[in-house]
C-alpha positions as CSV (number, residue, x, y, z in Angstrom):
1,X,121.2,-103.0,-26.5
2,X,124.6,-101.3,-26.2
3,X,127.0,-102.0,-29.0
4,X,124.2,-102.6,-31.5
5,X,123.1,-100.3,-34.3
6,X,119.5,-99.1,-33.4
7,X,116.8,-100.7,-35.6
8,X,115.4,-97.3,-36.8
9,X,118.8,-96.2,-38.1
10,X,119.4,-99.6,-39.7
11,X,116.0,-99.2,-41.4
12,X,117.1,-95.8,-42.8
13,X,120.3,-97.3,-44.1
14,X,118.4,-100.1,-45.7
15,X,115.9,-97.7,-47.3
16,X,118.8,-95.6,-48.5
17,X,120.2,-98.5,-50.4
18,X,122.6,-100.4,-48.1
19,X,122.7,-104.0,-49.3
20,X,123.5,-107.0,-47.1
21,X,125.2,-110.2,-48.1
22,X,124.4,-112.3,-45.0
23,X,127.3,-114.1,-43.4
24,X,127.9,-116.0,-40.2
25,X,128.2,-113.7,-37.2
26,X,126.0,-111.0,-38.8
27,X,123.4,-109.5,-36.5
28,X,119.9,-108.7,-37.6
29,X,116.4,-107.7,-36.4
30,X,113.0,-108.8,-37.4
31,X,110.8,-105.8,-37.1
32,X,107.0,-105.7,-37.0
33,X,106.6,-109.2,-35.6
34,X,106.7,-108.5,-31.9
35,X,110.4,-109.2,-32.0
36,X,111.6,-105.6,-32.3
37,X,113.8,-105.7,-29.2
38,X,115.4,-109.0,-30.2
39,X,118.8,-109.2,-31.9
40,X,119.5,-112.4,-33.9
41,X,122.9,-113.6,-35.0
42,X,123.5,-115.7,-38.1
43,X,125.1,-119.0,-37.3
44,X,125.9,-122.3,-38.9
45,X,124.6,-124.1,-35.9
46,X,123.0,-123.4,-32.6
47,X,125.2,-123.7,-29.6
48,X,124.0,-123.5,-26.0
49,X,125.3,-124.0,-22.5
50,X,123.3,-126.7,-20.6
51,X,123.6,-126.8,-16.8
52,X,124.0,-130.5,-15.7
53,X,124.5,-131.9,-12.2
54,X,128.2,-132.4,-13.0
55,X,128.6,-128.9,-14.4
56,X,128.0,-126.8,-17.5
57,X,128.1,-128.5,-20.9
58,X,128.3,-126.8,-24.2
59,X,125.8,-128.4,-26.5
60,X,125.8,-128.3,-30.3
61,X,122.2,-128.6,-31.4
62,X,120.8,-129.3,-34.8
63,X,117.4,-127.9,-33.9
64,X,116.0,-125.7,-31.3
65,X,112.9,-125.9,-29.1
66,X,111.6,-122.7,-30.7
67,X,111.8,-122.4,-34.4
68,X,110.6,-119.8,-36.9
69,X,109.5,-120.5,-40.4
70,X,111.9,-119.3,-43.1
71,X,112.3,-115.6,-43.3
72,X,112.9,-113.8,-46.6
73,X,116.0,-111.6,-46.4
74,X,114.1,-108.4,-47.1
75,X,112.0,-109.0,-43.9
76,X,115.2,-108.8,-41.8
77,X,117.1,-105.6,-41.0
78,X,120.8,-106.0,-40.9
79,X,122.5,-104.5,-37.8
80,X,126.1,-104.0,-39.0
81,X,128.8,-104.3,-36.3
82,X,131.2,-101.4,-35.6
83,X,133.9,-103.0,-37.8
84,X,131.5,-103.6,-40.7
85,X,130.3,-100.0,-40.6
86,X,133.9,-98.7,-40.5
87,X,134.8,-101.0,-43.5
88,X,131.8,-99.6,-45.4
89,X,133.0,-96.1,-44.9
90,X,136.2,-97.1,-46.7
91,X,138.7,-94.4,-47.5
92,X,136.5,-91.6,-46.3
93,X,136.9,-92.7,-42.7
94,X,139.3,-90.3,-40.8
95,X,138.8,-91.1,-37.1
96,X,136.7,-92.2,-34.2
97,X,136.9,-90.4,-30.9
98,X,135.1,-90.3,-27.6
99,X,133.3,-87.1,-26.7
100,X,131.9,-86.0,-23.4
101,X,128.5,-87.5,-24.3
102,X,129.4,-90.3,-26.7
103,X,131.3,-90.7,-29.9
104,X,132.3,-88.7,-32.9
105,X,133.2,-90.1,-36.3
106,X,135.0,-87.9,-38.8
107,X,135.1,-88.5,-42.5
108,X,137.1,-86.8,-45.3
109,X,135.1,-86.4,-48.5
110,X,137.0,-84.5,-51.1
111,X,138.3,-81.4,-49.3
112,X,135.6,-81.5,-46.6
113,X,135.7,-82.9,-43.2
114,X,132.3,-84.3,-42.0
115,X,131.6,-85.0,-38.3
116,X,128.8,-87.2,-36.9
117,X,128.1,-87.5,-33.1
118,X,126.0,-90.0,-31.3
119,X,125.6,-91.8,-28.0
120,X,127.4,-95.0,-29.3
121,X,130.2,-95.6,-31.8
122,X,127.8,-97.7,-33.9
123,X,125.3,-94.9,-34.2
124,X,128.0,-92.4,-35.1
125,X,129.3,-94.7,-37.8
126,X,125.7,-95.4,-39.0
127,X,124.8,-91.8,-39.3
128,X,128.1,-91.2,-41.2
129,X,127.4,-94.1,-43.6
130,X,123.8,-92.9,-44.2
131,X,125.1,-89.5,-45.1
132,X,127.6,-91.0,-47.6
133,X,124.9,-93.1,-49.2
134,X,122.6,-90.1,-49.5
135,X,125.5,-88.0,-51.0
136,X,126.2,-90.8,-53.5
137,X,129.8,-91.3,-52.3
138,X,131.4,-94.7,-53.0
């Protein structure tokens, strides 16, 4: 899915120590349960559009037809959005720019300029954040 951090990169970030404090609007995946390609979004309620004879209606539902038992947080993999990734980079973030094949994120760490290129902006941010975590940079 375009615009979403790939699950393998999100797993690397999690394994490297990225912690998640779940909040409404956060996206996550549930790997290893035949749901690897599904992206879930935390919400306070389920809202769906229902097509009725008189036209579409937005329904606010308390329950859904399909429900999963509770899921422990460690079983979910956070898929941070672009804005969340940029925020996590903090003061090291220098710029994001489009390249011929994708996106480049540049960080400034001390007197060094670090560059990370990927197909999507989220991937470039994710690779940059993974490097910062591994370097132990706050």
